[in-house]
N, C-alpha and C positions, 0 to 999 in steps of 0.2 A: 504493500500500500504506500502510495506517495504522500508524504506529509508536506504541507505548504506552510511557509512562515506566515504569521498573522498579517504582516503588511501586504503580502501577495494575496492572501485569502481575502482581505478587505477589498483590494483592488478588483479582484475577480467578482466579488459580490456586487460592487458598484456597477461594473460593466454589465453584469447579468440583469441588474435592476433596471438600468437605462434601456437595455434592449427589450426587456419584457414590457416596460412602461411604454416605449415607443410603439411596440406591436399592439398594445392595448388601445392606445390612442387611435392608431390607424384602423384597427378592427372595428371601431365604433362607426366608421363610415364604411359602408359596404354596398356592393352592386346588388340591386334587387331589394333595397331597404324597404320599399313600399309595396312589395308583392302581396303582402297580406292585409294592408291597410288602405292602399289606393293604387290598384294595379294599372289604372289608366293614366297615371301622372305623366309619364314620358310621352305618351301619345298626344295628350292635350297640349303639353308644352310645345311639342314639335309642330302640331297643327297651327298654333299661333305664330310660331317663328316662320314657318313656311308662308303663311298668309302675308305676314309683314314684309318678308324679303322679296316676295313676288311683286309687291307694290313698290318697294324701295330697296334695291340691292345693297345700298350703302349701310343698311341696318345689320348686315352680317358682321361688318367690322365693328359697329357700335356695340353690339351685344357681346362680342368677344372681348372688346376693350373694357366693357362694364365689369366683366368677371375679374379681369386683371386689376382694375382699380379698386374693386371691392376687396379682393384677397390681400393686396399689398398694404392696406390700411386697416388695422384692427383684425385682420384675418377674414376668412370667407363667411361673413355674418350678415350680409345684406345691409350693412350700414350705409352703403352707397345710395340706397333707395329712400332713406328717411328724409323727410322734409325738414327744413329749418324751422325753428321756433322763435318767438320774440326774444328769447334770452340766449339763443345759440344758433350759430351758422353751421349748417350741416355740410358734409363732404360734397354733396352734389352741387352746392353753390360756391365751391372754392374756385379759384382761378384755373385750376387744372381740369375742372369738369364742366364749368359753365362759361360759355354756351356749347362747348364742343361735345360733351357726352349726351347721348340720346338713346332712345329705345325703351324708356321707362314704361310706355304704354303697352308694349308687348308683354312685359312681366305682369303688369296690372291685369291685362286681359286673361292671361293664363291663370293667374291667382283667382280671379273672380269665378272662372269656370270650375276650378278645383274646389273652391269653397262650397259650391253647390253640390258636388258629388262626394267630396271628402272633407267635410268641414273641420277645420282646425287640425289638419293632419300634415300637410305639406308646407315646408318652410320656404320663405322667399329666397333664402340663400341657396337652397337646392334648385329652385326654379332658375336662378341665374346660371348655375353650373350646367344644368341641362340645356338651357337656351344657348349658351356659349358653344357647347359641343355641336348642337344642331346647326348653328350658324356657320361654323367652320366646315361642317360636312356639306351644307348647302353651297358654300363657296368653292367646293372642289377639294377640300382637305379630307383627311381620314377621320371617320367616325371612331368613337371609342366608348367603352363602358364607363359610366360615371358613378363612382362610389357616392352614396348619399347618406343622409342622417344628420346633416348640419342643422343647427338651430339659429334663430335670428337674434342679433344683438339689440340692445336698447339704447346705444349711444352712437352718435355720429358727429364728429367735430372737424370742421374745415381746417382748423389749426394743426391737425395731425397729418395733413397731406405732405408738408415739408419734412423731408427726412425719410419718407416712406415710398413716395412715387418718384422715379427718376425723371428729371426735367430734360428737355431736348438738347440742352447745352452740356450735358455730362460728357466727360472723357472716358476712355476705356477703364482706367483705374477706378474712377468713381462708380461706374456701372458695375464693375466686378465686385467692389466692396458692398454696394447696396444689395446686390443679389445674394452675395455671400451671407449678409445679415439675415436674409430670408431662408437660408439653407440651400441655395443653389450654387452649383459649380460655375466656373467661367464658361464652359461649353454650353451649359443649360441657359446661361444668360444670352449667349449668341443665338441659340436655338429659339428662345422666346422672343428675342428682338425681331425674329422673322414674322411675328404678328403684324409688323408694319407693312407687310406685303398687301394688306387689306386696308382700304379706307382713304380718307382725305385729311388734310391738315389745314388749320387756319394759318394765314400768312404770318400772323404775329409770332408764330412758333419758330420761324426760321428767317424772318426778314433781315435780322442782323447779319446773316451770312451774305446777303446780297448788297447791303448798303453801309454797314458799319461793323465789319467783323473785328472783334476784339478791340473795339474803340478806335479803329484806324480810318474810319470813313471810307473804307474800300471793300471790295468783294473778297470773299474767302477764296484764296488762290487754289484751294484743293478742289473746288467745284468745276466740273466740266463746263467750259465756256458756253457751249451751245445750250446746255441745260440751264445754266444760270440766266442766259438771255431770255429763254422761254419763261422762267420763273418771274423775271422782272416784268414781263408783259402781263402775266397773270396777277402779280402783286406789285402794283405801281408804288414807288416811294412816296411816303406821306399819306397813303390811303388810310382812312379811318373806318372803313366798312368792316364791321365785326363778322359779317357773314361770308367774306371772301375766302374761298378754300381752293386747294389744289390737290390732285391725286398724290398719294404717298409713293406710288410706283407707276410703272407703265401699264400694269394690269390691276387696278385697285379693287376690282370685284372678284378676283380669283386668288385662292390660297395656293400660290405656287412659289417657286424659288426666284421669282423675278426681283424680289427685294435684294437678294445677294448678288444677282447679276448686275443690278443697277449700282450697287456699292462698288463692285469691281471696276465699273465704268466711271467712277467718281460722280455718280448721280444719286448718292444717298441724300435724302432731303434734310435730315437733322444733323447737327454736329454729332449727336449720339449715335447716328447711323454710320457716318463716315469714319468715326473714331475707331471702328472695329478693324480698320486697315492699319492702324498705327502700332499694333502689337503683333509680333510674328505668330503667336499662338492663335489669336482671334482672326487674324488675316487668313491663316490656313483653314480655319473652320468656315469662314465666309466662302473661300474658294471651294471647299469640299461640299458645302450645302448647295452652291450654285451648280456644281457638277453632278450631284446626286439628289435631285429633287424628291424622289420617293423616300430616300433615307431621311431627308429633312422632315418630311411629313410624319414619318414614324416617330422620330425624336420629338417633334413638336407635340404630337398627341400624348406621348409619355410625360413630357414636361407639363402639359396642361393638367393631367391627372394629379401630378405632384403638387402643382400650384393650388389646385382645388382643395388641398388638405391643410393649407396654411392656417394655423391658429384657430381651428374650427371650434365652435361650441357644440357640445353633444349632450346626450342624456337629459338631465334636468336643467342644464345651463340655458340661459337666455329664454326665448319663448318661440312660439309659432304665431307670427303676426296674422291677424285677420285681414289687415290692409297693409300692404308692403310699405306704404309711405309714412305710416305712423305706428308708434308702439301701442301695444294693447293697454287699455285703461284699467 
């Protein structure tokens, strides 16, 4: 029989506890969570997502982005859906989400239908997770099983956006650190950045690259000149139109590897996109994803499942909101 010194035994015990605890947390979210309580949940959510995207293809990007913005602030607890109150500004009204984030009505519609057939059973946080998956699939990405069982949070603070959501000005080291803080590797950061293959951006998110890069009053020299000229036509200097938007990539409605191809051609829209070329490791990952789009889709689906488990509320934590926009009274 092998005898272990107390210090080693203690270390092994701690490691085993952490592993068992981690498995316990993850096991509280499971595929098929609603099979005995609301079997139609994923069908209803998907119907609402499909209806919405057929009318507005841009909602695929919006619903995927909603899941990301929800999970990175306070965890995947549907705090992104809560309305502001007279005493507190909610996440949805922060500079990072208003007016750019949309698609709330899709979640509302799914929730209203679910409350009729499964009253008080399905969380708003799970609806967001299902809707994001369905949106990615509708846009041509890979579908994946969504572990469910999240509960809804009761707090939403715009002040918590800073330090939790990466701004479009971040460099590769800042992105790597922020994603590491959430438990992601640098490769997973590059993989999830590929979500920018879908959607559009307001001009204000990148106009400094066109007219005042790093306070120089000049254009970012790393931008492809032809691409920069096109952006300047779409986003005139001095424009105050808050609704002026441009496509994130050349295929903004398709979940493909176009994002990485554009970056390699110096057509990454944000500083945080182009910066992936400034590190040998991330530049190699960009090239690999551009070359192997199917492999990227698989990695992206895997990373989305992992992201959907960030700091979730389960069991008796939080609540199941009756209305996704307000906490239960």
